[in-house]
C-alpha positions in Angstrom: 0.0 -0.1 0.0 2.6 2.3 0.9 4.3 2.0 -2.7 1.0 2.2 -4.2 0.5 5.5 -2.2 3.7 7.4 -3.0 3.9 5.8 -7.1 0.6 8.0 -7.8 0.7 11.5 -9.2 1.2 13.8 -6.1 2.3 11.0 -4.0 5.6 12.7 -2.8 4.4 16.2 -4.1 1.1 16.3 -2.4 2.1 14.7 0.9 3.7 17.0 3.2 5.4 14.4 5.5 7.6 13.3 2.2 7.5 16.0 -0.3 10.9 16.5 -1.4 11.8 20.0 -1.0 14.7 22.0 -1.9 18.1 20.8 -1.0 19.9 22.8 1.7 22.8 23.8 -0.6 20.2 25.6 -3.2 17.6 26.6 -0.6 19.3 30.3 -0.3 19.7 30.7 -4.0 15.9 29.7 -4.3 15.0 32.1 -1.7 16.9 34.7 -3.5 15.3 34.2 -6.8 11.9 34.0 -5.4 12.4 37.5 -4.2 13.3 38.7 -7.4 10.5 37.3 -9.5 11.9 33.5 -10.4 9.3 31.9 -7.9 7.4 29.9 -10.8 11.0 28.2 -12.0 12.0 27.3 -8.3 8.6 25.7 -8.2 8.8 24.1 -11.4 12.1 22.5 -9.7 10.4 21.3 -6.7 8.0 19.6 -8.7 9.9 17.7 -11.0 12.1 16.5 -8.3 8.9 15.0 -6.9 7.5 13.6 -10.4 10.7 11.9 -10.6 10.7 10.2 -7.3 7.0 9.3 -8.1 8.0 7.5 -11.4 11.0 5.5 -9.4 8.9 4.7 -6.7 6.9 1.6 -8.4 10.3 -0.6 -8.6 10.1 -0.8 -5.0 7.2 -3.5 -5.0 9.1 -6.4 -6.5 12.1 -5.6 -4.2 9.9 -5.7 -1.0 8.2 -9.1 -2.6 11.4 -10.7 -2.7 12.8 -9.8 0.9 9.5 -11.3 1.9 10.3 -14.4 0.2 13.6 -14.6 1.6 12.5 -13.8 5.0 13.5 -16.7 7.6 11.9 -17.8 10.7 14.0 -15.3 13.0 13.4 -12.5 10.5 9.5 -13.2 11.0 10.0 -13.3 15.1 12.0 -9.8 14.9 9.4 -8.2 13.2 6.7 -9.6 15.6 8.7 -8.9 18.9 10.6 -5.9 17.5 8.4 -3.3 18.3 6.6 -1.0 16.2 8.9 -0.2 13.1 10.6 -3.7 13.0 8.9 -4.4 9.8 10.4 -1.3 8.4 13.7 -1.9 9.5 13.7 -5.2 8.2 12.5 -3.9 4.6 15.0 -1.0 5.0 17.8 -2.9 5.9 17.0 -6.1 3.2 16.5 -3.3 0.1 17.7 0.2 0.8 21.1 -0.6 -1.4 19.5 -2.2 -4.0 16.3 0.0 -4.3 19.0 3.0 -4.2 20.5 1.2 -7.4 17.5 0.6 -8.8 16.2 3.9 -8.2 19.0 6.0 -9.1 18.9 5.3 -13.1 15.0 5.6 -13.2 15.3 9.1 -11.1 17.4 10.6 -13.2 15.8 9.7 -16.4 12.3 10.5 -15.4 14.2 14.1 -14.0 15.5 14.3 -17.9 11.9 13.6 -19.0 10.2 16.0 -16.7 13.0 18.7 -17.2 14.2 18.6 -13.7 17.6 19.0 -14.9 16.5 21.7 -17.1 14.8 23.6 -14.3 17.7 23.3 -12.0 20.1 25.0 -14.5 17.4 27.5 -15.2 17.4 28.2 -11.6 20.8 28.5 -11.0 21.3 30.4 -14.4 19.0 33.0 -13.1 20.7 32.7 -9.6 24.0 33.3 -11.3 22.5 36.5 -13.4 21.7 38.0 -10.3 24.3 41.0 -9.0 24.8 39.5 -5.6 25.1 36.0 -6.4 28.7 35.8 -7.1 29.7 36.6 -3.7 27.7 33.6 -2.4 28.8 31.2 -5.0 27.1 28.7 -7.1 25.9 25.7 -5.2 27.2 22.4 -6.3 24.9 19.3 -6.0 24.5 15.2 -7.4 20.9 16.3 -8.0 20.4 12.4 -9.0 21.7 11.1 -5.5 19.9 13.9 -3.3 16.3 13.0 -5.2 16.9 9.2 -5.1 17.8 9.3 -1.2 14.9 11.5 -0.6 12.5 9.3 -2.6 13.7 6.3 -0.2 13.4 8.3 3.1 9.9 9.0 2.0 9.1 5.7 0.8 9.9 4.2 3.9 8.5 6.7 6.1 5.1 5.7 4.5 5.9 2.1 5.1 6.2 2.7 8.7 3.3 4.9 8.8 1.5 1.5 7.4 3.1 -0.8 9.9 1.6 1.5 12.4 -1.7 1.2 11.2 -1.6 -2.5 11.0 -0.4 -3.3 14.2 -2.8 -0.6 16.0 -6.0 -0.8 13.8 -7.4 -4.5 13.2 -9.6 -2.8 10.0 -5.6 -2.4 8.5 -5.2 -5.9 8.6 -6.9 -6.8 5.1 -5.5 -10.2 4.8 -6.0 -13.2 6.6 -2.3 -13.6 7.2 -2.3 -9.8 8.6 -5.1 -10.8 10.9 -3.8 -14.1 11.9 -0.1 -12.3 12.9 -1.3 -9.4 14.6 -4.6 -10.9 16.1 -8.0 -9.6 16.2 -11.0 -9.8 13.8 -12.4 -7.3 11.4 
């Protein structure tokens, strides 16, 4: 459910908990640009980063499925007895590195398609044209790495939210297995 949620349009952009915001390295430049009439370019850049994450997110489902199929009895016990975020920690530990490798090319390609790199260059070009920008310097950033890591952070936050619902709300236990494992009837 978490993967489905973040994969839809506005899955990241429309969710204030996981929306990918401007990197700290470019926030000062963006703030200056907003003040001098470039709000639209800054907004376009933020939207395009989130759209790239939304396009990459569907890849996570197969990785989570693989992690479940490879789960040991010890892993299952750890999830049951490990506290409110044990399943989330399990999935992150088993999949994050592989998800990063799978997400990054998709994020890079998606950012090219939705114009993130162009929006970033336009934003920085506008910033560099400002009289005081040369004093502050131009920020340097690996945009693909930034968006990929933020996309994964958001995905695992949503997995944690879903886990919390399953553990605390019997209605969220939508399969026989979840009802059996976590107890309670619907």
